[in-house]
Every structure is written in structure tokens, then in C-alpha cells.
C-alpha positions in Angstrom: 17.1 -37.1 -135.7 18.6 -33.6 -135.2 16.9 -31.3 -132.9 17.3 -27.6 -132.1 16.8 -27.3 -128.4 17.9 -25.5 -125.2 20.9 -26.4 -123.2 20.8 -25.2 -119.6 23.8 -23.3 -118.3 24.3 -21.0 -115.4 24.3 -21.4 -111.6 21.6 -23.0 -109.4 18.4 -20.9 -109.4 19.9 -18.6 -112.0 19.2 -20.3 -115.4 20.3 -19.2 -118.8 20.2 -21.3 -121.9 22.1 -21.9 -125.1 20.2 -22.6 -128.2 22.0 -25.7 -129.6 21.7 -28.2 -132.4 22.1 -31.7 -131.1 21.2 -35.3 -131.7 17.8 -36.1 -130.1 19.4 -39.1 -128.3 22.0 -37.1 -126.5 21.2 -35.8 -122.9 20.0 -32.2 -122.4 23.3 -30.8 -121.4 25.4 -33.4 -123.3 27.2 -33.4 -126.6 26.1 -30.8 -129.2 26.7 -30.3 -132.9 26.6 -26.5 -132.9 25.6 -23.6 -130.6 23.5 -21.1 -132.5 22.5 -18.6 -129.8 21.5 -18.0 -126.3 18.4 -17.1 -124.2 18.4 -15.2 -120.9 15.0 -15.4 -119.3 16.0 -13.6 -116.1 16.7 -10.2 -117.7 13.8 -7.7 -118.1 13.0 -7.9 -121.0 14.3 -11.4 -121.8 17.5 -11.6 -123.9 17.1 -13.7 -127.1 20.1 -13.7 -129.5 20.0 -16.3 -132.3 22.2 -16.5 -135.4 19.3 -16.6 -137.9 21.5 -17.7 -140.8 22.7 -20.8 -138.9 19.2 -21.5 -137.6 17.8 -21.4 -141.2 20.7 -23.6 -142.3 19.6 -26.3 -139.8 15.9 -25.9 -140.3 16.3 -26.4 -144.1 18.2 -29.6 -143.5 15.4 -31.1 -141.4 16.3 -30.2 -137.8 13.2 -30.1 -135.6 12.9 -27.3 -133.0 11.5 -27.9 -129.6 8.4 -25.9 -128.7 10.3 -23.3 -126.7 12.9 -22.9 -129.3 10.2 -22.5 -132.0 8.9 -19.5 -130.0 12.4 -18.1 -129.7 12.9 -18.5 -133.5 9.6 -16.7 -134.0 10.9 -13.8 -131.9 14.2 -13.6 -133.8 12.4 -13.8 -137.2 14.1 -17.0 -138.3 10.9 -19.1 -138.1 8.9 -16.6 -140.2 11.6 -16.6 -142.8 11.7 -20.4 -142.8 8.0 -20.6 -143.3 8.2 -18.1 -146.2 6.6 -15.2 -144.3 9.8 -13.1 -144.3 10.8 -11.4 -141.0 7.2 -10.1 -140.6 6.3 -11.9 -137.4 8.1 -9.9 -134.7 11.0 -8.4 -136.5 14.6 -9.4 -136.5 15.7 -7.4 -133.5 16.3 -10.5 -131.4 14.4 -8.9 -128.5 11.7 -10.6 -126.5 8.1 -9.9 -127.2 7.7 -7.9 -124.0 10.1 -5.3 -125.4 8.2 -5.2 -128.7 4.9 -4.8 -126.8 6.3 -2.0 -124.7 7.5 -0.2 -127.7 4.2 -0.6 -129.5 2.3 0.5 -126.5 4.4 3.6 -126.2 3.8 4.6 -129.8 0.0 4.0 -129.4 -0.1 6.1 -126.3 1.5 9.1 -128.2 -1.1 9.2 -130.9 -3.8 11.8 -130.5 -7.3 10.5 -129.7 -10.1 11.8 -131.8 -13.1 13.1 -129.8 -16.4 11.5 -130.3 -19.2 13.6 -131.8 -21.6 14.6 -129.1 -18.9 15.2 -126.6 -19.2 18.2 -124.2 -17.2 20.6 -126.4 -19.2 19.7 -129.6 -22.6 20.3 -128.1 -22.2 24.1 -128.0 -20.9 24.3 -131.6 -23.6 22.2 -133.2 -26.6 23.9 -131.5 -28.5 26.2 -134.0 -28.4 29.9 -133.2 
């Protein structure tokens, strides 16, 4: 069976990973069929760069992603496109969800907040004269 999984690269205590297509019987860092991206968890926000065209190619041919790779494919937008949702899940920017959340939080913070009726300023205006 063909799997899409992570291959660990990098120095001791400084992991980074390649997203690879490999036979399920080969060792974690062993022989691969193709490298389709990389994942850097140590950066802030995490770096996720996946070639969505190649990922879709392998998914359509029956390759099974590992749990972590499925999450990374969801971030890059390839998983949503494979499932027929388009790139609606988290966009196709290739950025980690922390960056998407930070951007969304910044846009929400800039929106004006409507005051509730009965607030201090509204009490004087609504009183009959």
C-alpha cells in the first residue's frame, strides 16, 4: 500500500519533516517514491509547503495519508479539494492554522462594536422631555 507520510530530517532536537509518498513497508526515513513538500514545526507560525497537484495525484490513485499529513493537507487545501469541498477549508496559502487564526483575529478586532441599547450614552437620549 502507498502512504503519504512524514520523513524526519534535520539535526538532533531540531526536527523538520518532508512530506513524502512511500511504500508502507519501507522504514520511516527509508526509500521514498516522491517528495511532495515539507513541514517545519519549529517556525512561528509553522511552515507548511505542499505541492497540491502532486498530492491530489497520489490521493486519487489510492495513497493513504497518515493522520498528521491529513491535517497538513487540510491546511494546504489539497484535502478539501480531494473531498470535493474545493479549497474552502483553510485556503491554499500553505500557512499553518496559527497564522490564519492570527489574521482572522486581527480583522475581527478592527470591526466596530455596536453599542447595546440601554448603555450609559443611550439613557439620556431615550428619556422623554
